[in-house]
C-alpha positions in Angstrom: 1.6 8.2 19.6 2.4 4.5 20.2 4.6 2.9 17.6 5.6 -0.7 17.6 6.8 -3.4 15.2 6.9 -7.1 14.8 8.7 -9.4 12.4 6.6 -12.2 10.9 7.6 -15.3 9.0 5.8 -15.6 5.6 6.2 -17.5 2.4 8.2 -14.4 1.2 10.5 -14.6 4.2 10.6 -12.3 7.2 8.4 -9.2 6.9 8.4 -6.4 9.4 5.0 -4.9 10.3 5.0 -1.4 11.8 1.9 0.1 13.5 1.2 3.4 15.1 -1.7 3.7 17.4 -4.6 2.0 15.5 -3.1 1.9 12.0 -0.6 -0.2 10.1 2.0 2.2 8.8 4.7 0.0 7.3 5.4 -3.4 5.7 9.1 -3.9 5.1 11.2 -6.7 3.6 14.8 -7.3 4.8 17.1 -5.0 2.8 14.0 -2.9 1.8 15.3 -0.1 -0.4 13.5 2.6 1.6 12.5 1.7 5.1 11.8 3.2 8.4 14.8 4.2 10.4 15.3 1.7 13.2 14.2 4.3 15.8 11.0 4.9 13.9 9.9 1.2 14.2 9.1 1.7 17.9 9.3 -1.1 20.4 9.2 -4.7 19.4 5.8 -6.2 20.0 4.4 -9.7 20.1 2.0 -10.2 17.3 -0.2 -12.4 19.5 -0.6 -9.6 22.1 -1.4 -6.8 19.6 -4.8 -7.0 17.9 -3.8 -4.8 15.0 -0.6 -6.7 14.3 -2.4 -10.0 14.7 -5.0 -9.0 12.1 -2.4 -7.6 9.8 -0.3 -10.7 9.9 -3.3 -12.9 9.4 -4.5 -11.0 6.4 -1.1 -10.9 4.9 -0.6 -14.6 5.3 -4.0 -15.3 3.9 -3.2 -13.2 0.8 0.2 -14.9 0.3 -1.6 -18.3 0.5 -4.0 -17.3 -2.2 -7.0 -17.1 0.2 -7.5 -13.3 0.1 -7.6 -10.7 -2.6 -7.9 -7.5 -0.6 -7.1 -6.1 2.8 -9.3 -4.4 5.3 -6.9 -3.4 8.1 -6.7 0.3 8.9 -3.6 1.8 7.3 -1.9 5.2 7.2 0.8 5.9 4.7 2.8 9.0 5.3 4.1 10.8 2.2 3.9 14.1 0.4 1.0 15.1 -1.8 2.3 13.6 -5.0 3.2 10.3 -3.3 -0.3 10.2 -1.8 -1.8 10.7 -5.3 0.3 7.9 -6.8 -0.5 5.5 -3.9 -4.2 6.2 -4.4 -3.8 5.1 -8.0 -2.0 2.0 -6.9 -4.9 1.1 -4.7 -7.2 1.2 -7.8 -5.2 -1.4 -9.8 -7.4 -4.5 -9.8 -6.2 -7.8 -8.3 -4.5 -9.8 -11.1 -3.9 -6.8 -13.4 -0.8 -4.6 -14.0 -0.1 -1.1 -15.2 3.0 0.8 -16.2 4.7 3.8 -14.6 3.9 5.7 -17.8 0.3 4.9 -17.6 0.1 6.1 -14.0 2.0 9.3 -15.0 -0.5 9.9 -17.8 -3.3 9.6 -15.3 -1.6 12.3 -13.3 -1.4 14.6 -16.3 1.8 13.8 -18.2 3.8 10.8 -19.2 6.9 13.0 -18.4 6.1 12.3 -14.7 7.0 8.6 -15.1 10.3 8.8 -13.3 8.7 10.8 -10.4 5.9 8.2 -10.3 8.6 5.5 -10.1 10.2 7.3 -7.1 6.8 7.5 -5.4 6.1 3.9 -6.0 9.5 3.1 -4.5 8.7 5.0 -1.3 5.4 3.1 -0.8 5.6 2.1 2.9 2.8 -0.4 2.7 4.0 -2.8 -0.1 1.6 -5.6 -0.9 -1.4 -3.8 0.7 -0.8 -0.8 -1.5 0.0 -3.0 -4.5 3.1 -1.5 -6.0 4.1 -4.9 -7.3 1.4 -4.4 -10.0 3.4 -1.7 -11.7 5.7 -2.9 -14.5 7.9 -1.3 -17.1 6.6 0.0 -20.4 7.4 -3.2 -22.2 5.8 -5.3 -19.5 9.1 -6.3 -18.0 9.6 -6.4 -14.3 11.4 -3.4 -12.9 12.4 -2.4 -9.4 10.6 -3.6 -6.3 11.8 -2.8 -2.8 11.4 -6.5 -1.9 13.4 -7.7 -4.9 12.3 -8.9 -8.3 11.9 -12.5 -7.1 9.2 -11.4 -4.6 7.6 -9.2 -7.2 7.3 -12.1 -9.6 5.9 -14.3 -6.8 3.2 -11.7 -6.1 2.3 -11.3 -9.8 2.2 -15.1 -10.3 0.0 -15.4 -7.2 -2.5 -12.9 -8.7 -2.4 -14.3 -12.2 -5.9 -15.1 -13.5 -6.5 -18.8 -13.7 -7.5 -18.6 -17.4 -4.0 -17.2 -18.2 -2.3 -19.6 -15.9 -4.0 -22.5 -17.6 -2.8 -21.4 -21.0 0.9 -21.4 -20.0 2.8 -24.5 -20.9 5.4 -24.0 -18.2 
C-alpha cells in the first residue's frame, strides 16, 4: 500500500490531499477536527508528479472556482458501517441543496439517530467531495464543519442557485 500526501493552495487556504494507491482517501483543512495522524499521511509527494493528486487538485480547484459541480476521481473513505451509510446519503444531496442531521437520521430509520449522524458527518475524510457542508441544523443554521463555519458558508454560497442569489439584496 503506497500512501502519500500533498498540500495544495486553494481559495479556502491550504488543503492536504491524501492518496493510497489509486484512490484519494482524505481531504483535510488545517486544524481539521478529525484528521489523519501524521504517520498515516504517508510521504510528501509533488502534485505535479502524481497523476491522482494532480487530477484531485485540478478538480477541487475547478469546483472552488465555480467551474465544476461534481467529482470523478476515485475515492475510498474508510469508516464503520454506520459511517458508510451516512456518507452514502451525503453523496445523494444534490448540488445547491441542503438537508438536516435529523432528516438524514430519519432516512436511516429514526430521528433519534441525529447525534450519531452528526458524529459520522464529522468523521467524513473526504470533505467537499463527500459534501458534508450541505448538512445544516434543524432550523437551517450553520452547525459544525471540520474546516470551520466560514469555509462551510463559502461552499454553500458557491453552490447557491442563481435564482436565489439574484433575489438577495445583499
